[in-house]
C-alpha positions in Angstrom: 0.0 0.0 0.0 1.4 3.4 -0.9 2.2 5.9 1.8 0.2 9.0 1.1 0.5 12.3 3.0 -1.4 15.6 2.3 0.4 18.8 3.0 -1.1 22.3 2.9 0.9 25.4 2.0 -1.1 28.1 0.2 -4.8 29.1 0.5 -4.9 27.6 4.0 -6.9 30.0 6.2 -6.8 32.6 3.4 -8.2 32.9 -0.1 -5.1 33.2 -2.2 -1.9 31.4 -3.2 -3.4 27.9 -3.6 -1.0 25.0 -3.3 -1.7 21.6 -1.8 0.9 18.8 -1.9 0.4 15.1 -2.2 3.4 13.1 -1.1 3.0 9.6 -2.5 5.8 7.1 -1.7 8.4 9.7 -1.7 7.2 11.6 -4.8 5.4 14.9 -4.5 2.6 16.2 -6.7 1.3 19.8 -6.3 -2.4 20.5 -6.8 -2.2 24.1 -8.0 0.7 26.6 -7.6 -0.8 30.0 -7.0 0.5 33.5 -6.4 -0.2 35.0 -3.0 -1.9 38.4 -3.3 -2.0 41.0 -0.5 0.3 43.3 1.3 3.6 43.8 -0.5 5.9 42.5 2.2 3.7 39.5 3.1 3.2 38.7 -0.6 6.9 39.0 -1.5 7.9 36.6 1.3 5.3 34.0 0.6 5.8 34.1 -3.2 9.5 33.5 -2.9 9.0 30.5 -0.7 8.1 26.8 -1.5 7.5 24.1 1.0 10.1 21.9 -0.7 12.7 22.3 -3.4 11.1 22.9 -6.8 13.1 20.1 -8.4 11.5 17.7 -5.8 8.0 18.2 -7.3 7.3 15.5 -9.9 4.2 17.1 -11.5 1.4 19.7 -11.1 -2.3 19.1 -11.3 -3.8 22.5 -12.2 -7.5 23.2 -11.4 -7.8 26.4 -13.4 -6.0 29.5 -14.7 -6.7 32.2 -12.1 -3.4 33.6 -11.0 -4.0 32.8 -7.3 -4.0 29.1 -8.5 -1.5 29.2 -11.4 0.7 32.3 -10.9 3.7 30.7 -9.2 4.2 28.1 -11.9 6.9 30.2 -13.6 8.7 30.6 -10.3 8.5 26.9 -9.8 10.1 26.4 -13.2 12.7 29.0 -12.6 13.8 27.2 -9.5 14.2 23.8 -11.1 10.8 22.2 -11.7 10.9 20.2 -15.0 7.8 18.0 -14.7 4.5 18.1 -16.5 1.7 20.5 -15.7 -1.7 18.8 -16.3 -4.6 21.0 -17.2 -7.7 21.2 -19.4 -7.1 22.6 -23.0 -8.9 25.9 -22.1 -6.9 26.3 -18.9 -3.7 25.8 -20.8 -4.7 28.4 -23.4 -5.6 30.9 -20.7 -2.4 30.3 -18.8 -0.4 31.1 -21.9 -1.6 34.7 -21.8 -2.1 35.0 -18.0 1.4 33.9 -17.0 3.0 36.1 -19.6 1.0 39.0 -18.2 2.0 38.1 -14.7 5.6 38.1 -15.7 5.3 41.5 -17.2 3.6 42.8 -13.9 6.5 41.2 -11.9 9.1 43.1 -13.9 7.2 46.4 -13.9 6.6 46.2 -10.2 10.2 45.6 -9.5 11.3 48.4 -11.9 8.9 50.9 -10.3 10.0 50.0 -6.7 13.7 50.2 -7.6 13.3 53.6 -9.3 10.9 55.2 -7.0 11.2 53.6 -3.6 14.5 51.9 -3.1 16.9 54.3 -1.5 19.9 51.9 -1.5 21.0 49.0 -3.7 20.2 46.7 -0.8 16.6 47.8 -0.9 16.2 47.0 -4.6 14.2 43.9 -5.5 14.2 41.4 -8.3 11.1 40.2 -10.1 9.8 36.9 -9.0 10.2 35.6 -12.5 10.4 36.8 -16.1 8.8 36.2 -19.5 11.2 33.3 -20.3 10.1 31.5 -17.1 6.4 31.9 -18.1 7.1 30.7 -21.6 8.9 27.6 -20.3 6.1 26.8 -17.8 3.6 26.9 -20.7 5.8 24.5 -22.7 5.5 22.0 -19.8 1.7 21.9 -20.0 0.0 18.6 -20.9 -3.6 19.1 -22.0 -6.2 16.6 -20.9 -9.9 17.0 -21.8 -12.7 16.8 -19.2 -13.7 13.4 -18.1 -10.6 11.6 -19.5 -8.8 9.5 -16.9 -5.0 9.9 -17.1 -2.0 8.7 -15.2 0.2 11.2 -13.4 2.4 8.8 -11.4 2.8 5.1 -10.9 -0.6 3.7 -9.9 -1.9 7.2 -9.6 -4.7 8.6 -11.9 -6.7 11.8 -12.2 -9.8 13.0 -14.0 -10.8 16.6 -14.6 -14.4 17.2 -13.9 -16.3 20.4 -14.8 -16.1 22.9 -12.0 -18.2 25.7 -13.6 -16.0 28.4 -12.1 -14.2 29.9 -15.1 -13.5 28.6 -18.6 -11.6 25.4 -18.3 -11.9 25.1 -14.6 -11.9 21.6 -13.1 -12.4 19.6 -10.0 -9.6 17.1 -9.7 -10.6 13.5 -9.0 -7.5 11.6 -7.8 -7.4 7.8 -7.6 -4.4 6.1 -5.9 -4.4 2.4 -6.5 -3.1 -0.4 -4.3 -4.2 -2.9 -1.7 -6.2 -0.1 0.0 -7.0 2.4 -2.7 -7.5 6.1 -1.9 -9.9 8.4 -3.7 -9.5 12.2 -3.3 -11.5 15.1 -4.7 -10.0 18.6 -4.9 -12.7 21.0 -5.9 -10.4 23.8 -6.9 -12.7 26.8 -7.0 -16.2 25.3 -7.3 -18.5 27.3 -9.5 -22.2 28.0 -9.4 -25.3 26.4 -10.9 -27.4 28.1 -13.6 -25.2 31.1 -14.3 -24.3 32.6 -17.7 -21.8 31.2 -20.2 -20.4 28.2 -18.4 -21.9 24.7 -17.8 -22.9 23.7 -14.3 -20.4 21.9 -12.1 -20.3 18.2 -12.5 -23.1 16.5 -10.6 -23.2 14.1 -8.9 -19.6 14.2 -7.9 -17.9 10.8 -7.5 -17.8 9.1 -4.1 -14.4 9.6 -2.5 -12.5 9.1 0.8 -11.3 12.6 1.1 -12.4 16.1 -0.1 -10.4 19.3 -0.2 -12.8 22.2 -0.9 -12.8 25.9 -1.2 -15.0 27.8 1.3 -15.0 31.4 -0.1 -18.8 31.8 0.3 -19.7 29.0 2.6 -21.1 31.4 5.2 -23.5 33.3 2.9 -25.9 33.1 0.0 -25.7 34.9 -3.3 -28.5 36.8 -4.7 -30.4 35.1 -7.6 -28.1 35.6 -10.6 -31.1 36.0 -12.9 -31.6 39.5 -11.5 -28.0 40.7 -11.9 -28.4 41.9 -15.4 -31.4 44.1 -14.4 -29.5 45.4 -11.3 -26.4 46.3 -13.4 -28.6 48.0 -16.0 -30.3 50.0 -13.2 -27.0 51.2 -11.7 -25.8 52.2 -15.2 -29.0 54.2 -15.9 -28.9 56.0 -12.5 -25.2 56.9 -12.9 -25.8 58.0 -16.5 -28.7 60.3 -15.3 -26.2 61.9 -12.8 -23.7 62.4 -15.6 -21.2 60.0 -14.1 -19.0 57.1 -15.1 -19.4 53.5 -14.1 -16.1 51.9 -13.1 -16.1 48.1 -12.7 -12.9 46.5 -11.3 -13.0 43.0 -12.8 -10.9 39.9 -13.1 -9.7 39.7 -16.7 -10.6 36.0 -16.9 -14.2 35.0 -16.2 -15.7 38.0 -14.6 -15.0 40.5 -17.4 -16.5 38.1 -19.9 -19.6 37.6 -17.7 -20.1 41.3 -17.3 -19.6 41.9 -21.1 -22.1 39.1 -21.8 -24.7 40.6 -19.6 -24.3 44.0 -21.2 -24.4 42.5 -24.7 -27.7 40.7 -23.8 -29.1 43.9 -22.3 -28.2 45.9 -25.4 -29.7 43.2 -27.7 -32.8 43.0 -25.7 -33.2 46.9 -25.7 -33.1 46.9 -21.9 -30.1 49.3 -22.0 -29.8 52.3 -24.3 -26.4 52.3 -26.1 -23.6 54.2 -24.4 -19.8 53.9 -24.6 -18.6 50.7 -23.0 -14.9 49.9 -22.7 -13.0 46.8 -21.6 -9.7 48.4 -20.8 -7.2 45.6 -20.3 -4.9 43.8 -22.8 -5.2 40.6 -20.8 -9.0 40.8 -20.8 -8.9 41.3 -24.6 -6.7 38.3 -25.0 -8.8 36.2 -22.6 -11.9 37.0 -24.5 -10.3 35.7 -27.6 -9.6 32.4 -25.7 -13.3 32.3 -24.6 -14.3 32.6 -28.3 -11.9 29.7 -29.1 -13.7 27.3 -26.7 -17.5 27.4 -27.3 -17.5 23.7 -26.3 -17.4 25.0 -22.7 -20.5 27.2 -23.1 -23.9 26.3 -21.6 -26.9 25.9 -23.8 -28.1 29.5 -23.5 -24.7 31.0 -24.4 -24.2 28.4 -27.2 -27.6 29.3 -28.7 -26.8 33.0 -28.5 -23.4 32.4 -30.1 -25.0 30.5 -32.9 -27.5 33.3 -33.5 -25.1 36.3 -33.2 -21.7 34.9 -33.8 -20.3 36.7 -30.8 -21.5 36.8 -27.2 -19.1 39.5 -25.9 -20.5 42.6 -27.5 -18.2 43.6 -30.4 -18.6 46.1 -31.9 -21.0 47.6 -29.2 -18.3 47.1 -26.6 -14.8 48.5 -27.4 -11.9 46.4 -26.3 -8.8 48.5 -25.6 -5.2 47.4 -25.6 -3.2 50.5 -26.4 -2.1 52.5 -23.4 -2.7 55.9 -25.0 -6.3 54.8 -25.7 -6.6 53.9 -22.1 -5.3 57.2 -20.9 -7.7 59.0 -23.2 -10.6 57.6 -21.2 -9.6 59.9 -18.3 -10.4 63.0 -20.4 -13.9 61.8 -21.5 -16.7 63.7 -19.8 -19.7 61.8 -21.0 -21.2 58.9 -19.1 -19.6 55.6 -20.0 -18.8 52.1 -18.6 -15.2 51.2 -18.0 -14.3 47.6 -17.1 -10.7 47.1 -16.1 -8.4 44.8 -14.2 -7.1 43.7 -11.8 -10.2 42.3 -10.0 -8.9 43.2 -6.4 -7.6 46.6 -7.6 -4.0 45.8 -6.7 -2.5 46.4 -10.1 -3.2 47.2 -13.7 -5.2 49.9 -15.3 -8.1 49.9 -12.8 -5.9 51.8 -10.3 -5.5 54.7 -12.7 -9.3 54.8 -13.4 -10.0 54.7 -9.6 -7.6 57.5 -8.8 -9.2 59.6 -11.5 -12.8 58.9 -10.6 -13.3 58.1 -6.9 -13.5 61.7 -5.8 -16.4 62.5 -8.1 -19.8 62.0 -6.4 -21.5 61.5 -9.8 -19.5 58.3 -10.5 -20.1 54.8 -9.4 -17.7 52.0 -8.6 -19.4 48.6 -9.1 -17.9 45.7 -7.1 -18.6 42.4 -8.9 -16.3 40.0 -7.0 -14.8 39.0 -3.7 -12.1 41.3 -2.3 -9.5 39.7 -0.1 -8.2 41.3 3.1 -5.6 44.1 2.8 -6.4 44.9 -0.9 -7.5 48.2 -2.3 -10.7 46.5 -3.4 -11.5 45.5 0.2 -11.0 49.1 1.3 -13.4 50.3 -1.3 -16.0 47.6 -0.2 -15.5 48.9 3.4 -16.1 52.4 2.1 -13.0 53.8 3.8 -13.0 57.6 3.8 -9.6 57.7 2.1 -7.8 55.4 -0.3 -4.1 55.2 -0.9 -3.4 54.8 -4.6 0.1 55.1 -6.0 1.3 56.6 -2.7 -1.3 59.4 -2.6 -4.5 59.6 -0.6 -7.8 60.1 -2.4 -11.2 60.7 -0.9 -13.8 58.1 -1.6 -16.7 60.3 -2.6 -18.2 58.3 -5.4 -21.1 55.8 -5.0 -20.1 52.2 -4.3 -22.4 49.3 -5.4 -21.7 45.7 -4.5 -23.1 43.0 -6.7 -21.9 39.8 -5.0 -24.3 37.7 -7.1 -21.7 38.0 -9.9 -19.4 35.7 -7.9 -18.1 32.7 -9.8 -17.8 30.8 -6.4 -20.5 28.5 -5.1 -22.4 29.9 -2.1 -23.5 28.0 1.0 -26.5 26.4 -0.7 -24.5 25.4 -3.8 -21.6 24.0 -1.8 -24.1 22.0 0.2 -25.8 20.7 -2.9 -22.5 19.6 -4.4 -20.6 18.2 -1.4 -23.1 17.2 1.3 -24.1 13.9 -0.6 -20.4 12.8 -0.3 -20.2 13.4 3.5 -21.5 10.2 4.9 -18.8 8.1 3.2 -15.9 10.5 3.7 -12.9 9.6 5.9 -12.0 13.2 6.1 -12.6 16.7 4.7 -10.4 19.7 4.4 -11.7 23.3 4.2 -9.4 25.7 2.4 -9.5 28.9 0.3 -11.4 30.9 2.9 -10.8 33.3 5.8 -12.5 34.1 9.1 -15.8 32.4 9.5 -15.9 30.9 6.0 -14.0 27.6 6.6 -15.9 27.2 9.9 -19.2 27.4 8.0 -18.0 24.8 5.5 -16.9 22.6 8.4 -20.4 22.7 9.9 -21.9 21.8 6.5 -19.8 18.6 6.5 -20.5 17.8 10.1 -24.3 18.3 9.6 -24.3 16.1 6.6 -22.5 13.1 8.1 -18.7 13.6 8.0 -17.2 13.6 11.5 -13.5 14.3 10.6 -13.2 17.8 9.3 -10.1 20.0 9.3 -9.3 23.6 8.7 -5.6 23.3 7.9 -3.0 25.9 8.6 0.1 26.3 6.3 2.5 23.5 7.0 -0.1 21.1 8.4 0.3 17.5 7.2 -2.2 14.6 7.2 -1.7 10.9 6.5 -4.3 9.4 4.1 -5.3 5.8 4.6 
């Protein structure tokens, strides 16, 4: 019987930097390898650290392309990892653009710090990785379609199941064969049921011995997503009547496409009078092209709309901006418009420029369409702080702030219960990750109430033997 140990490193008691290690008879496999996002000093320390040497990791099973799950792969490669990275085709295509973008951000962040903040050579920093590391990481991808069982180590197999979170996202079903076989399910980020564009999460999920699950919204319920389009249209109309701009911080992959899809449907259905709409993010533009490349991932409604219109993301009604001068020109426009820009938590990218130029105008509205982690600019906006520090300067938060949590791509309490409670009675153990504060505790209670008696909220460095 193989000796199997599960070790937690990232996204343990927090929502970022996902990395969970399977040690199987001396070989180590990483489930995800994500970038930690948060305060500069904390992030820098955690992102330059791995639980073991990179060359000791045999392979990576990647759940999806979001940077908090994939963003440390180039660093892993830079420090000696040469093994395969298994992912769905859509995840591999998204990572090609996202990791290159992340490498550019790493370099620019280091350059800015060294030129503007570092007072001595000792205070200068080096980028976590560069474009060549991102390119090499992408060359190590091995694409595996959904529902196709594949071998990733001796007597070890995995299957990617639809997670419904973003394009290509997967739950990872692991089977370790032997005299006493072990079955493990890692949900990655579990998506929602009956939301636009993507198919529902796989249901029912296979019976397993152990579950590792995210818990981001385990302590709350989302609003009905069928009303989000109407709510977004109402906010736009109210802000337009006040002569203001609508600024939407949005993740480049998944959230931006969902917002663009809603606006496209609203325009086609005459719910919304035409107005200038901009997606201001080179990464969002490239990601949208990847979405267009994979209509096999669409749900029936999106597939039917795609067949009828040929495009579900609004071109030419929505203008997709890549050139930096076109982005800067948006700041001088006075007429009402919608600007969707990344990053989703407002920690980098063009959204910070749009925020600093618009948060002090009472006519404008910032629309929050996603979860904001602790210690991010986005969280401070959600908390409606009186002042925001952006690029080293304080700005008054005078604009209107609207929060539409129903846009979340994460399953809420009811959806997590629907997906995972049926597995509980047969589970030997469950692990609640990718949550902070009361969220993992809420997920733990769901498991306990549905029949699993051994539930853990692991901290970084915790190890558990699987039998």
